[in-house]
PASEBA-869240 format. One record per residue: x, y, z of N, C-alpha, C, O in turn; residue in one letter. Coordinates in nm, 3 decimals. Layout:
<kezas>
       nx       ny       nz      cax      cay      caz       cx       cy       cz       ox       oy       oz  code
        X        Y        Z        X        Y        Z        X        Y        Z        X        Y        Z     A
...
</kezas>
This chain:
<kezas>
       nx       ny       nz      cax      cay      caz       cx       cy       cz       ox       oy       oz  code
   16.850    8.170    5.272   16.779    8.149    5.112   16.760    7.980    5.098   16.847    7.913    5.154     M
   16.669    7.920    5.038   16.607    7.768    5.034   16.701    7.700    4.952   16.756    7.775    4.873     S
   16.725    7.618    4.948   16.764    7.480    4.873   16.652    7.464    4.760   16.533    7.444    4.785     E
   16.715    7.477    4.614   16.612    7.400    4.504   16.681    7.330    4.405   16.785    7.364    4.349     R
   16.581    7.180    4.382   16.646    7.124    4.299   16.701    7.189    4.204   16.644    7.294    4.176     P
   16.817    7.159    4.128   16.898    7.198    4.018   16.839    7.191    3.926   16.849    7.291    3.857     Q
   16.742    7.075    3.867   16.653    7.086    3.761   16.541    7.215    3.769   16.481    7.213    3.661     W
   16.502    7.298    3.835   16.403    7.334    3.891   16.408    7.519    3.821   16.500    7.592    3.860     F
   16.303    7.575    3.720   16.321    7.700    3.705   16.192    7.734    3.764   16.080    7.693    3.731     D
   16.238    7.841    3.887   16.094    7.923    3.972   15.991    7.943    3.879   15.878    7.924    3.923     E
   16.000    7.981    3.747   15.886    8.065    3.659   15.837    7.947    3.574   15.718    7.944    3.545     E
   15.922    7.846    3.532   15.884    7.754    3.421   15.862    7.628    3.500   15.834    7.527    3.436     A
   15.870    7.622    3.596   15.876    7.459    3.660   15.997    7.372    3.621   16.109    7.420    3.608     G
   15.969    7.243    3.604   16.113    7.155    3.588   16.162    7.175    3.461   16.085    7.177    3.365     P
   16.265    7.188    3.449   16.345    7.202    3.302   16.316    7.093    3.197   16.309    7.112    3.076     V
   16.300    6.964    3.268   16.324    6.860    3.186   16.182    6.807    3.204   16.149    6.754    3.310     V
   16.071    6.825    3.071   15.938    6.761    3.103   15.929    6.625    3.117   16.025    6.557    3.080     R
   15.840    6.576    3.159   15.828    6.397    3.195   15.828    6.365    3.015   15.932    6.314    2.973     P
   15.757    6.382    2.947   15.768    6.337    2.813   15.901    6.327    2.731   15.927    6.235    2.654     Y
   15.995    6.454    2.766   16.116    6.427    2.695   16.206    6.310    2.773   16.306    6.261    2.721     A
   16.158    6.274    2.899   16.232    6.156    2.965   16.230    6.012    2.884   16.308    5.917    2.878     L
   16.084    6.048    2.817   16.054    5.929    2.716   16.042    5.968    2.579   15.947    5.929    2.510     I
   16.131    6.043    2.535   16.143    6.086    2.403   15.997    6.109    2.323   15.969    6.100    2.204     R
   15.911    6.144    2.445   15.768    6.167    2.331   15.641    6.073    2.334   15.522    6.097    2.311     G
   15.728    5.921    2.381   15.612    5.823    2.336   15.512    5.768    2.465   15.540    5.745    2.583     R
   15.432    5.762    2.417   15.315    5.717    2.522   15.293    5.588    2.517   15.214    5.549    2.603     T
   15.336    5.504    2.443   15.289    5.343    2.472   15.454    5.273    2.469   15.558    5.311    2.416     R
   15.420    5.162    2.549   15.547    5.083    2.545   15.519    4.940    2.549   15.411    4.904    2.502     S
   15.592    4.862    2.594   15.556    4.728    2.655   15.499    4.738    2.840   15.444    4.654    2.910     S
   15.529    4.833    2.861   15.470    4.822    2.995   15.337    4.897    3.041   15.298    4.919    3.156     G
   15.280    4.928    2.923   15.159    4.979    2.924   15.047    4.865    3.003   14.942    4.927    3.017     D
   15.042    4.813    3.023   14.993    4.685    3.088   14.988    4.655    3.211   14.913    4.578    3.271     A
   15.077    4.724    3.248   15.151    4.709    3.391   15.030    4.755    3.479   14.958    4.844    3.434     F
   15.003    4.701    3.601   14.881    4.731    3.701   14.943    4.823    3.824   15.048    4.784    3.875     D
   14.890    4.925    3.866   14.943    4.982    3.990   15.012    4.943    4.048   15.127    4.985    4.063     L
   14.939    4.808    4.122   14.994    4.766    4.241   15.119    4.639    4.158   15.172    4.566    4.242     V
   15.154    4.618    4.045   15.254    4.550    4.013   15.354    4.560    4.077   15.364    4.668    4.135     A
   15.464    4.463    4.096   15.573    4.467    4.196   15.693    4.471    4.085   15.696    4.409    3.979     T
   15.781    4.554    4.132   15.911    4.597    4.048   15.998    4.531    4.114   15.987    4.524    4.236     V
   16.107    4.468    4.044   16.244    4.418    4.141   16.366    4.445    4.025   16.349    4.471    3.906     R
   16.435    4.436    4.065   16.572    4.488    3.971   16.621    4.376    3.994   16.632    4.328    4.107     A
   16.666    4.308    3.860   16.746    4.211    3.836   16.884    4.182    3.751   16.955    4.082    3.756     I
   16.899    4.292    3.676   17.027    4.315    3.565   17.138    4.423    3.650   17.112    4.490    3.750     G
   17.242    4.417    3.590   17.356    4.461    3.596   17.313    4.591    3.520   17.246    4.584    3.417     D
   17.358    4.720    3.578   17.291    4.815    3.523   17.394    4.828    3.426   17.510    4.793    3.450     P
   17.350    4.885    3.302   17.460    4.926    3.166   17.516    5.108    3.199   17.453    5.195    3.258     P
   17.638    5.115    3.143   17.683    5.290    3.202   17.619    5.370    3.125   17.652    5.487    3.142     D
   17.517    5.346    3.024   17.439    5.449    2.972   17.339    5.475    2.986   17.272    5.512    2.890     D
   17.273    5.465    3.143   17.174    5.498    3.186   17.151    5.587    3.243   17.238    5.627    3.321     L
   17.009    5.670    3.232   16.973    5.813    3.280   16.965    5.786    3.422   16.922    5.684    3.477     G
   17.000    5.864    3.462   16.944    5.905    3.645   16.798    5.859    3.660   16.768    5.827    3.775     P
   16.693    5.847    3.561   16.572    5.799    3.647   16.572    5.657    3.641   16.526    5.594    3.736     E
   16.629    5.584    3.515   16.645    5.445    3.534   16.786    5.382    3.671   16.789    5.278    3.736     Q
   16.870    5.484    3.668   16.907    5.428    3.788   16.910    5.451    3.890   16.996    5.394    3.957     R
   16.797    5.565    3.970   16.695    5.586    4.074   16.594    5.446    4.080   16.555    5.396    4.185     H
   16.559    5.393    3.935   16.462    5.299    3.958   16.523    5.171    3.983   16.446    5.098    4.046     I
   16.615    5.125    3.960   16.722    5.029    3.966   16.758    5.037    4.147   16.742    4.942    4.223     L
   16.801    5.151    4.181   16.798    5.114    4.341   16.676    5.143    4.382   16.674    5.102    4.498     R
   16.589    5.182    4.362   16.461    5.200    4.451   16.418    5.030    4.435   16.392    4.971    4.540     A
   16.410    4.956    4.310   16.356    4.841    4.333   16.486    4.711    4.349   16.488    4.605    4.287     A
   16.597    4.764    4.461   16.642    4.610    4.513   16.577    4.552    4.572   16.595    4.430    4.580     Q
   16.457    4.627    4.651   16.378    4.511    4.675   16.219    4.559    4.622   16.186    4.662    4.563     S
   16.160    4.477    4.655   16.026    4.466    4.566   15.955    4.585    4.576   15.934    4.613    4.694     P
   15.912    4.661    4.503   15.861    4.803    4.488   15.725    4.812    4.409   15.727    4.748    4.304     I
   15.581    4.891    4.443   15.470    4.823    4.332   15.512    4.980    4.222   15.592    5.067    4.256     S
   15.448    4.978    4.118   15.464    5.076    4.018   15.390    5.220    4.087   15.428    5.333    4.054     L
   15.309    5.202    4.160   15.237    5.330    4.209   15.368    5.385    4.295   15.420    5.489    4.255     A
   15.417    5.325    4.396   15.540    5.363    4.472   15.654    5.439    4.413   15.709    5.533    4.470     D
   15.688    5.391    4.293   15.787    5.431    4.188   15.757    5.543    4.157   15.827    5.639    4.186     L
   15.642    5.551    4.090   15.616    5.687    4.072   15.558    5.800    4.163   15.508    5.905    4.123     A
   15.573    5.764    4.278   15.551    5.872    4.377   15.727    5.906    4.420   15.762    6.022    4.442     V
   15.801    5.818    4.424   15.955    5.804    4.435   16.020    5.893    4.358   16.106    5.975    4.389     E
   15.952    5.860    4.217   16.018    5.963    4.129   16.014    6.075    4.101   16.106    6.135    4.046     L
   15.852    6.149    4.150   15.784    6.214    4.148   15.789    6.250    3.961   15.827    6.354    3.907     D
   15.748    6.153    3.910   15.672    6.177    3.785   15.515    6.045    3.737   15.466    5.936    3.765     L
   15.502    6.165    3.649   15.333    6.041    3.604   15.359    5.880    3.591   15.455    5.816    3.549     P
   15.264    5.853    3.632   15.290    5.672    3.642   15.279    5.654    3.480   15.369    5.578    3.444     V
   15.188    5.705    3.355   15.211    5.677    3.223   15.366    5.660    3.193   15.407    5.555    3.143     G
   15.458    5.769    3.226   15.584    5.785    3.218   15.652    5.698    3.289   15.750    5.640    3.242     V
   15.610    5.680    3.406   15.731    5.551    3.471   15.664    5.389    3.372   15.734    5.297    3.330     V
   15.556    5.399    3.363   15.498    5.277    3.293   15.602    5.223    3.168   15.640    5.107    3.151     R
   15.642    5.368    3.068   15.722    5.359    2.993   15.867    5.356    3.007   15.940    5.322    2.914     V
   15.895    5.379    3.079   16.092    5.348    3.158   16.064    5.200    3.205   16.137    5.103    3.183     L
   15.944    5.201    3.275   15.957    5.059    3.329   15.963    4.926    3.201   16.043    4.833    3.211     L
   15.861    4.940    3.080   15.856    4.896    2.961   15.996    4.895    2.914   16.053    4.786    2.915     G
   16.047    4.979    2.882   16.225    4.978    2.862   16.292    4.875    2.910   16.343    4.776    2.859     D
   16.281    4.929    3.052   16.388    4.801    3.122   16.348    4.681    3.128   16.437    4.595    3.123     M
   16.237    4.644    3.137   16.194    4.531    3.139   16.242    4.464    2.971   16.291    4.351    2.972     R
   16.234    4.503    2.895   16.296    4.470    2.730   16.434    4.429    2.763   16.486    4.324    2.726     D
   16.490    4.520    2.835   16.660    4.528    2.825   16.708    4.428    2.940   16.827    4.417    2.968     H
   16.616    4.362    3.001   16.641    4.271    3.150   16.706    4.316    3.260   16.775    4.244    3.332     G
   16.683    4.451    3.281   16.706    4.528    3.419   16.614    4.498    3.519   16.648    4.516    3.636     L
   16.469    4.442    3.481   16.412    4.439    3.579   16.281    4.343    3.524   16.232    4.331    3.412     I
   16.247    4.278    3.658   16.112    4.203    3.642   16.004    4.242    3.730   16.013    4.253    3.853     S
   15.891    4.265    3.652   15.745    4.303    3.703   15.656    4.193    3.699   15.619    4.130    3.600     V
   15.621    4.174    3.841   15.497    4.076    3.834   15.390    4.125    3.893   15.401    4.184    4.000     T
   15.291    4.112    3.844   15.130    4.148    3.850   15.067    4.061    3.959   15.115    3.955    3.998     S
   14.957    4.118    4.002   14.895    4.066    4.107   14.808    3.914    4.043   14.754    3.897    3.934     P
   14.818    3.840    4.137   14.766    3.695    4.081   14.597    3.719    4.053   14.515    3.807    4.079     T
   14.599    3.598    3.990   14.428    3.601    3.964   14.397    3.522    4.071   14.274    3.516    4.084     A
   14.457    3.460    4.153   14.395    3.386    4.259   14.396    3.494    4.386   14.332    3.459    4.485     G
   14.461    3.616    4.389   14.413    3.665    4.483   14.268    3.765    4.418   14.223    3.843    4.502     G
   14.215    3.766    4.312   14.084    3.805    4.310   13.981    3.699    4.384   13.882    3.719    4.454     A
   14.032    3.604    4.350   13.921    3.484    4.403   13.939    3.483    4.558   13.868    3.422    4.638     R
   14.014    3.536    4.576   14.026    3.530    4.740   13.949    3.618    4.784   13.871    3.587    4.874     S
   13.950    3.762    4.727   13.889    3.911    4.743   13.707    3.862    4.732   13.625    3.889    4.820     N
   13.681    3.796    4.621   13.574    3.725    4.622   13.489    3.652    4.753   13.384    3.685    4.808     E
   13.574    3.548    4.776   13.548    3.471    4.884   13.498    3.550    5.011   13.391    3.538    5.069     R
   13.624    3.653    5.045   13.576    3.715    5.133   13.460    3.802    5.140   13.376    3.772    5.225     I
   13.437    3.919    5.057   13.322    3.952    5.007   13.205    3.884    5.000   13.102    3.943    5.034     L
   13.198    3.708    4.941   13.068    3.660    5.000   13.022    3.650    5.118   12.906    3.662    5.155     K
   13.163    3.614    5.212   13.177    3.585    5.375   13.089    3.717    5.478   13.005    3.703    5.566     E
   13.154    3.844    5.420   13.101    3.981    5.480   12.966    3.987    5.457   12.888    4.022    5.546     V
   12.920    3.944    5.307   12.781    3.957    5.247   12.694    3.866    5.355   12.605    3.908    5.429     I
   12.724    3.783    5.348   12.660    3.637    5.429   12.643    3.685    5.592   12.543    3.688    5.663     N
   12.780    3.720    5.617   12.764    3.788    5.803   12.633    3.912    5.826   12.540    3.916    5.906     G
   12.670    3.993    5.731   12.591    4.082    5.736   12.452    4.054    5.731   12.376    4.115    5.806     L
   12.409    3.967    5.650   12.279    3.874    5.629   12.214    3.819    5.781   12.103    3.827    5.832     R
   12.339    3.761    5.822   12.282    3.705    5.956   12.287    3.786    6.072   12.276    3.732    6.182     A
   12.303    3.905    6.060   12.279    4.023    6.170   12.122    4.079    6.138   12.074    4.170    6.206     L
</kezas>
């Protein structure tokens, strides 16, 4: 007999739907988080955190991207954004978005590639 997750029903799927984890909300202060934004745990977790929030704090002991967290939690990115927004508002995590300087570097590299291709 194979092992099944505790919160899984063979016919219905997950017992707790993702939108229930965020109380039906679709917006939070985390809406603007980029998929490659880096998340890091910074605060001491209160006792009343849910299992998803605890999982986020464990995973974010070292920097991790929002996309990687969504995969780690097996939750939709929108749900993870809402959870992260709430956690940031409570001072439990820091979220660092990619810098604008990185975009300039990419533009410079692309120009160099184009110039190199033209030289061929």
